[in-house]
C-alpha positions in Angstrom: 84.8 81.8 93.0 87.4 79.0 91.4 90.2 79.7 93.5 88.4 80.5 96.4 86.8 76.4 96.4 90.2 75.8 96.1 92.0 77.0 99.0 92.2 75.4 102.5 89.8 77.2 105.2 91.6 78.2 108.5 92.0 77.4 111.4 88.7 77.8 113.8 89.5 79.2 117.6 90.4 76.5 119.1 87.8 74.7 121.8 88.7 75.1 125.4 86.7 71.4 125.3 87.9 68.5 123.5 86.0 66.9 121.3 85.5 63.9 119.1 85.1 64.0 115.3 82.7 60.4 115.4 83.3 60.0 111.2 85.6 60.6 108.6 87.8 59.6 106.3 91.3 60.7 107.2 93.1 58.5 103.7 91.1 59.8 102.0 92.8 61.7 99.0 96.0 61.2 101.0 98.9 59.3 98.5 98.2 55.8 99.1 97.1 56.1 102.8 100.2 58.3 103.1 100.6 58.3 107.2 102.8 61.8 107.8 99.9 63.3 105.5 97.3 61.9 108.1 99.6 62.6 111.1 99.6 65.9 109.8 95.9 66.4 109.4 95.6 65.1 113.3 98.3 67.2 114.8 96.2 70.0 113.5 92.7 68.9 114.3 94.5 68.7 117.8 95.7 72.0 118.5 92.2 73.0 117.9 90.2 70.6 120.9 89.6 68.0 118.3 91.7 65.0 119.4 90.5 62.1 118.7 89.0 60.4 115.4 87.2 57.7 114.3 88.4 57.1 110.7 85.9 54.6 108.3 85.9 52.4 105.6 83.2 52.4 102.4 85.1 49.8 100.4 87.7 46.9 101.9 90.6 49.1 100.6 89.5 52.2 102.8 88.7 49.8 105.2 92.0 48.0 105.5 93.6 52.2 105.2 91.3 52.9 108.9 92.7 49.5 110.1 96.2 51.0 109.5 96.1 54.3 110.7 94.4 53.3 113.9 97.1 51.0 114.4 99.3 53.5 113.8 97.7 57.0 116.1 96.5 56.1 120.1 93.7 58.5 119.5 92.3 57.1 116.5 89.6 54.5 115.5 88.2 51.9 112.9 85.2 51.4 110.9 85.0 49.0 108.1 82.6 48.3 105.9 81.2 48.7 102.0 79.3 51.3 101.4 75.9 50.8 100.0 76.8 52.4 97.0 79.6 49.7 96.3 77.8 46.3 97.2 75.4 47.8 94.3 78.1 47.2 92.2 80.2 44.3 93.4 77.8 42.2 91.5 79.1 38.1 92.7 82.1 39.2 94.7 80.0 40.9 97.4 79.7 38.8 99.8 83.5 37.9 99.5 84.2 41.0 100.1 81.9 41.2 103.1 83.7 38.2 104.6 87.1 40.1 104.4 85.6 42.5 106.1 84.4 40.4 109.2 88.0 39.8 108.8 88.9 43.0 109.0 86.4 43.8 112.4 88.5 41.3 114.7 90.9 43.7 115.2 90.7 45.7 118.0 91.1 49.2 116.5 87.8 48.6 114.7 85.2 49.8 117.0 82.2 49.8 113.8 81.0 48.6 111.0 79.7 51.4 108.9 79.3 52.7 106.7 76.7 50.2 105.6 72.7 51.0 104.9 70.9 52.5 102.3 71.0 54.9 99.7 68.1 55.2 96.6 70.0 58.9 95.8 72.9 57.4 93.9 71.7 53.5 93.5 68.4 53.4 91.3 66.0 50.1 91.8 68.3 48.0 90.5 70.7 48.1 93.2 69.3 48.3 95.9 68.6 44.5 96.6 72.6 44.0 96.8 72.1 46.8 98.7 69.4 45.1 101.4 71.6 42.3 101.7 74.6 43.6 102.0 73.0 45.7 105.5 72.0 42.7 106.8 75.1 40.5 106.5 76.8 44.0 108.3 73.9 44.4 111.0 75.0 40.5 111.8 78.8 41.5 111.7 78.5 43.9 114.4 75.9 41.8 116.4 78.4 39.0 116.4 81.8 41.3 117.7 80.2 43.5 119.9 80.3 46.5 117.0 78.9 50.0 117.0 76.8 49.7 113.6 77.2 53.3 111.6 74.1 53.7 109.2 74.8 55.5 106.0 70.5 56.1 105.5 69.7 58.4 102.3 66.5 59.1 100.9 65.9 55.9 102.3 64.7 56.9 105.6 61.6 53.6 106.0 63.6 50.9 104.4 66.5 51.8 106.7 63.8 51.8 110.1 62.2 49.0 108.7 65.4 46.9 107.9 66.8 47.3 112.0 62.9 46.3 113.4 63.4 43.2 111.2 66.7 42.4 112.7 67.6 41.9 116.4 68.0 44.8 118.9 71.8 45.9 118.4 73.6 47.1 121.1 74.6 50.2 120.2 74.0 52.4 116.7 75.5 55.5 115.1 72.9 57.3 112.4 75.6 59.4 110.0 75.3 62.4 109.2 71.6 62.1 109.7 69.6 63.9 107.5 65.9 63.4 108.6 63.5 65.5 109.8 62.2 65.9 113.7 59.7 63.2 112.5 62.0 61.1 111.6 64.6 62.0 114.6 62.4 60.5 116.7 62.3 57.3 115.1 65.7 56.2 115.3 65.6 58.0 118.7 62.6 55.7 120.1 64.7 52.5 118.6 67.9 54.0 120.4 69.8 55.6 118.5 72.8 57.9 119.0 72.4 61.1 116.7 75.0 62.3 114.3 75.4 65.6 112.8 78.2 67.0 110.0 78.4 70.6 108.8 75.2 69.9 106.7 73.5 71.4 109.7 74.9 74.5 109.1 73.9 75.1 105.9 71.0 77.6 105.8 68.3 75.4 103.3 68.9 72.4 106.2 66.4 73.6 108.8 64.6 70.3 109.5 68.3 68.8 110.8 68.6 71.7 113.6 64.9 70.8 114.0 66.1 67.2 114.9 68.9 68.8 116.8 66.5 70.0 118.8 64.1 66.8 120.4 67.4 64.9 120.6 68.3 64.1 124.0 71.5 65.5 125.1 73.1 62.0 125.4 72.4 60.5 121.6 74.0 64.0 120.3 77.1 62.7 118.4 79.2 65.5 115.4 81.4 64.6 112.7 82.9 66.2 109.7 82.5 63.4 107.1 85.5 64.5 105.8 86.5 65.7 102.8 83.6 66.4 102.4 80.2 68.1 103.4 82.9 71.6 105.3 80.2 73.4 107.2 79.6 77.4 106.9 80.9 79.9 106.3 83.5 77.3 104.3 80.8 75.4 102.3 82.5 73.8 98.9 85.8 73.5 100.2 87.5 70.9 101.5 86.4 69.3 105.0 88.6 68.5 108.0 88.1 67.6 111.1 89.9 70.5 112.1 87.2 72.6 111.3 84.3 70.9 113.9 84.5 73.7 116.4 82.7 75.6 113.5 80.4 73.0 113.3 79.8 72.8 117.7 79.7 76.3 117.8 77.1 76.1 115.9 74.4 73.6 117.2 75.2 75.4 120.2 73.6 78.3 119.2 70.2 76.4 117.9 70.1 74.6 121.1 70.8 78.0 122.8 73.5 75.9 124.8 77.4 77.0 126.7 79.9 75.3 124.1 82.0 74.5 126.6 79.1 72.0 127.5 78.3 70.4 124.9 81.7 69.6 123.5 82.1 67.2 126.9 78.5 66.3 126.1 79.3 64.9 122.4 83.0 63.5 123.8 81.0 61.2 126.6 78.9 59.9 123.7 81.0 59.4 121.4 82.9 57.1 124.2 79.6 55.2 125.2 78.2 54.8 121.0 81.8 53.5 120.3 82.2 51.3 123.5 83.3 52.8 125.6 87.6 52.7 127.5 88.4 54.4 124.3 91.8 55.8 124.0 
């Protein structure tokens, strides 16, 4: 029912071992990136064991906002970038905007360049050249500034790997909201990537993601919300937030036939490694 979709999901049972949400958009829908509203969301997440968050930019304004949030809250770090779909719309302004992203990347609270990559679902062939150019520029920024690269990949698996293979290797790469199957997971893992699983892994029609999870080594598994999107079952379709990660983690533990506490400990350690270590 429509009314149900507008209801805020209740808080889940708290996790006994803390875990990090490595990809969300804290300012999305907040009025002017309202820090009080964001602080309240972080507090609700912390109460259920989600104690650290990577706030991810997708355009210049949201990237600037992520940096502001990371300065305001000690348990948040920022990722900055132009989303591939935005890259395809910027035209002649693209390089100028990416230059501003690079300026943001020099701030110590910025631990990653992302989300960048390729998206062939929402952008047609006419926009692909701009996406490829933007992706390569973001890769270059990540390499030169020692930042993690956070990749958005939708319906573009082969080309994402093709671009990565044509560039010098990066120290740290995260496949955000992993959307492939076990075969593609192995290809990403062979290239040293961390695989980040969102609420989509809980969806009934997502056996491919569960197969991918099963072939992923424990030291390469991350978890995310991509909030306010991709809310896990049993609340699919409602607004997502970091406090709902326990649903995804418990589901993942069930798929892996492992204990939740151990999986949380691994994910939290992996998040530190994926984003450069030594962060909050």
